[in-house]
C-alpha positions as CSV (number, residue, x, y, z in Angstrom):
1,M,51.3,-18.4,17.8
2,M,49.3,-14.6,18.3
3,E,46.2,-14.4,19.9
4,F,43.8,-11.6,19.7
5,Y,41.3,-10.4,22.7
6,G,38.9,-9.3,20.4
7,D,37.6,-8.3,16.8
8,Y,36.0,-4.8,16.5
9,H,34.7,-4.7,13.1
10,T,32.4,-7.1,11.4
11,H,28.8,-6.9,9.7
12,S,25.6,-7.8,10.2
13,R,22.0,-8.1,8.4
14,H,21.4,-4.3,8.7
15,S,24.1,-3.8,6.2
16,D,25.9,-5.9,3.7
17,G,26.7,-8.6,6.2
18,R,24.8,-12.2,6.2
19,Q,24.7,-12.8,9.7
20,S,22.7,-12.6,12.6
21,E,24.2,-10.3,15.9
22,A,24.0,-13.7,18.0
23,D,25.4,-15.2,15.3
24,I,28.4,-12.8,15.2
25,A,28.5,-13.3,19.3
26,A,28.5,-16.9,19.3
27,A,31.3,-17.1,16.4
28,A,33.0,-15.0,18.5
29,R,32.6,-17.5,21.3
30,K,33.5,-20.3,19.1
31,R,37.2,-18.3,18.6
32,G,37.2,-17.6,22.1
33,L,37.3,-14.1,21.9
34,K,36.6,-11.8,24.8
35,E,35.3,-9.0,22.7
36,V,33.2,-8.5,19.6
37,A,31.9,-4.9,18.0
38,I,28.8,-4.9,15.6
39,T,29.1,-2.5,13.1
40,D,27.4,-1.9,10.5
41,H,27.7,0.8,7.6
42,G,26.5,3.8,7.5
43,P,23.1,4.9,5.7
44,L,24.5,7.1,2.8
45,A,26.5,4.2,1.1
46,A,24.1,2.7,-1.6
47,V,23.4,-0.8,-1.6
48,I,26.0,-1.8,1.6
49,G,24.5,0.7,4.4
50,V,21.9,0.5,7.3
51,D,18.3,2.2,6.2
52,N,18.5,4.3,8.4
53,A,20.9,6.0,11.6
54,G,17.7,4.7,14.0
55,E,18.7,1.0,13.0
56,Y,21.8,1.3,15.2
57,S,19.3,1.6,18.1
58,K,17.8,-2.1,17.2
59,I,21.0,-3.3,17.0
60,R,21.5,-1.9,20.2
61,E,18.2,-3.8,21.5
62,R,19.3,-6.9,19.3
63,I,22.6,-7.4,21.3
64,D,20.5,-6.5,25.1
65,E,18.3,-9.8,23.9
66,D,20.1,-12.2,22.2
67,C,24.0,-11.8,22.8
68,W,24.4,-12.1,26.2
69,D,26.2,-14.4,27.8
70,K,27.6,-15.2,31.0
71,E,30.8,-17.2,28.7
72,G,31.5,-14.2,26.8
73,P,31.9,-12.5,24.6
74,R,31.5,-9.1,25.7
75,V,29.3,-7.1,22.4
76,L,30.1,-3.9,21.6
77,L,27.8,-1.7,19.3
78,G,29.4,0.6,17.0
79,A,29.2,1.6,13.3
80,E,31.4,2.1,10.2
81,A,30.8,5.3,9.1
82,N,31.5,6.6,5.5
83,I,33.5,9.7,4.5
84,R,31.4,11.8,2.4
85,D,33.6,14.7,1.6
86,L,37.2,16.7,1.9
87,Q,35.9,18.4,5.3
88,G,35.6,14.3,6.5
89,T,32.1,14.8,7.3
90,L,30.3,11.5,8.5
91,D,27.0,9.9,7.2
92,I,26.0,9.6,10.9
93,P,24.5,12.3,13.4
94,P,26.9,13.0,15.9
95,S,23.2,12.2,17.8
96,V,23.8,9.1,16.8
97,I,27.5,8.9,17.3
98,E,26.8,9.5,21.3
99,D,24.8,6.1,21.5
100,L,28.0,3.5,19.6
101,D,30.4,2.0,22.4
102,L,33.3,2.8,19.1
103,L,33.3,4.0,15.5
104,I,35.2,3.3,12.8
105,A,35.3,5.2,9.6
106,G,35.9,4.6,6.4
107,M,35.8,5.7,2.2
108,H,33.7,3.6,0.2
109,P,32.9,3.8,-3.0
110,Y,29.2,5.2,-4.2
111,T,28.8,7.4,-0.6
112,L,26.4,10.0,-1.0
113,P,28.5,13.2,-1.0
114,S,27.4,16.4,0.8
115,T,27.4,17.9,-2.3
116,I,27.6,17.8,-6.1
117,K,31.4,19.8,-5.9
118,D,32.1,17.1,-2.9
119,G,30.9,14.2,-5.3
120,W,33.6,15.6,-8.1
121,D,36.4,16.5,-5.8
122,L,36.0,13.3,-4.5
123,F,34.3,10.2,-6.4
124,A,34.5,11.2,-9.8
125,R,38.2,12.4,-9.5
126,N,39.0,9.1,-8.2
127,S,36.8,6.8,-11.3
128,L,39.4,9.2,-13.5
129,R,43.2,7.8,-11.4
130,H,43.2,5.4,-14.3
131,L,43.9,8.4,-17.0
132,G,47.4,9.4,-16.0
133,A,49.9,11.0,-13.4
134,A,48.6,14.2,-12.8
135,Q,44.6,12.6,-12.0
136,R,46.2,10.1,-9.9
137,E,48.1,12.9,-8.0
138,K,44.8,15.2,-7.6
139,A,42.3,12.0,-7.1
140,I,45.3,10.8,-4.1
141,N,45.5,14.2,-3.1
142,A,41.8,14.6,-2.4
143,N,41.9,11.2,-0.4
144,T,44.2,12.2,2.0
145,K,41.9,15.1,2.9
146,A,39.2,13.9,3.9
147,C,40.6,11.1,5.5
148,K,43.0,13.3,7.5
149,E,39.7,15.7,8.4
150,A,38.0,12.7,9.1
151,I,40.5,12.3,11.8
152,C,40.8,15.3,12.9
153,Q,37.3,16.6,13.1
154,N,35.9,13.9,14.4
155,P,37.4,14.1,18.8
156,D,35.0,10.1,19.1
157,L,36.3,8.7,16.4
158,D,38.4,4.9,17.6
159,I,39.4,3.4,14.4
160,L,40.1,4.3,10.5
161,A,39.1,1.1,8.2
162,H,41.3,-0.3,5.8
163,P,43.5,3.1,5.0
164,G,44.1,3.1,0.8
165,L,41.8,0.2,-0.2
166,F,39.8,1.9,-3.1
167,F,40.9,5.0,-2.3
168,T,44.9,5.2,-2.5
169,V,46.0,7.8,0.2
170,D,49.6,8.8,1.4
171,V,50.0,6.6,4.1
172,Q,52.7,8.3,6.3
173,E,50.9,11.8,6.3
174,I,47.0,9.8,7.3
175,A,49.4,7.4,9.8
176,E,50.7,10.9,11.4
177,A,47.4,12.4,11.7
178,C,46.5,9.0,13.5
179,A,49.5,9.0,15.8
180,Q,48.2,12.6,17.0
181,K,44.7,11.6,17.4
182,E,45.0,8.8,19.0
183,V,43.4,6.9,16.2
184,L,43.7,3.3,15.7
185,F,45.3,2.6,11.7
186,E,43.9,-1.1,11.3
187,I,44.6,-3.7,9.7
188,N,41.7,-5.7,7.4
189,C,42.1,-9.2,7.2
190,A,39.3,-9.0,4.5
191,H,41.1,-7.5,2.2
192,E,44.2,-8.4,3.1
193,H,44.7,-4.2,3.3
194,P,47.3,-2.4,3.9
195,D,49.9,-4.5,2.3
196,I,53.4,-4.7,4.2
197,S,55.0,-1.8,2.9
198,D,51.5,0.4,3.6
199,I,52.0,-1.3,7.0
200,M,55.5,-0.4,7.7
201,E,55.3,3.1,6.6
202,A,52.5,3.6,9.0
203,E,54.7,2.2,11.9
204,R,57.2,4.3,11.2
205,A,55.0,7.2,11.3
206,G,54.1,6.6,14.6
207,A,50.4,5.6,14.3
208,C,49.0,2.3,16.5
209,F,47.2,-0.4,15.4
210,I,44.1,-3.1,15.3
211,V,43.6,-5.7,13.7
212,N,39.7,-6.6,12.5
213,S,38.0,-9.1,10.2
214,D,35.4,-7.2,8.8
215,S,33.7,-10.0,8.8
216,H,30.1,-10.3,6.9
217,F,29.9,-14.3,7.4
218,E,29.5,-16.4,10.9
219,E,33.1,-18.0,9.6
220,T,34.9,-15.0,9.1
221,V,34.4,-14.2,12.1
222,G,37.7,-13.8,14.6
223,E,39.7,-14.2,11.7
224,L,42.3,-12.2,11.7
225,D,45.7,-14.6,10.3
226,Y,46.8,-11.9,7.7
227,G,47.4,-9.2,10.4
228,A,49.4,-12.2,13.0
229,K,51.3,-13.4,10.3
230,V,52.1,-9.1,8.7
231,L,52.8,-8.3,12.5
232,E,55.2,-11.4,13.2
233,Q,56.9,-10.6,9.7
234,L,57.1,-6.8,10.7
235,K,58.2,-7.6,14.3
236,I,56.1,-5.0,15.0
237,D,56.0,-4.0,18.9
238,P,52.6,-5.6,20.4
239,D,52.5,-2.7,22.7
240,R,51.5,-0.7,19.0
241,V,49.2,-3.3,18.6
242,V,45.7,-2.6,21.0
243,N,44.4,-5.7,19.9
244,L,46.4,-8.6,21.1
245,E,45.4,-10.5,24.1
246,A,48.0,-8.6,26.2
247,G,46.3,-5.2,25.3
248,G,43.3,-5.8,27.7
249,G,40.5,-4.7,25.3
250,Y,38.1,-2.0,24.4
251,A,38.2,-0.7,27.8
252,Q,42.0,0.4,27.3
253,W,42.1,1.8,23.8
254,G,38.4,3.1,23.2
255,K,37.6,6.4,23.6
256,K,34.3,6.4,25.8
257,M,35.9,3.8,28.3
258,K,39.0,6.6,28.6
259,N,36.7,9.4,29.4
260,C,34.9,7.3,31.5
261,R,37.8,6.2,33.6
262,Y,39.6,10.2,33.6
263,S,36.8,12.2,33.8
């Protein structure tokens, strides 16, 4: 049976989750995890985002007050930022990112773009992808550029969330960028995404993986069965999956932890 060290993608009531910080910690403890990250959505995705970027400091306070237990798990503060444009701009300011333990970024519908042109080039074009091969190709090119720029222009980025979900991308190009910039290619268990063929392509392109629950409810914190099944089926090298039990947790792959160790 495949064992995981931690789950690094969960949502609380500060965004679109239905659980408190303490609920997440307790659920992770019940699952036997050593670490869990609370990673609420950035503020510029309609309905699902935090009210404003200042919410992350409130989450940190709640983690410090409500989540410590000598039996574990360690609770990390992260965020799932929204990619806003073809330049890879995120909806969380650098001053807030500096105070996070880890950073996830992904593309989500109904995200406020940086400009009207960006809104057309990315979000409107994506909604037109069903109108024919030419529109689909333009949408994939735009989605791929936005994700690739987010990977390349945000040095603190740890994880690319559910690559290709909602916004189809060129998986090989994205995975190559992830490998180059040490950004983890997420296997997302809530959405059972990416599918096996895309994970195979990402592996061939050199990406390393992280398996996350994307939990919004206590019952699904640490629910990583889809990832375990895919990893076993594809016989992916365990050294390429950072949150397996033998991986040593966030201290081994988190960019801020690396900076602390080697500065």
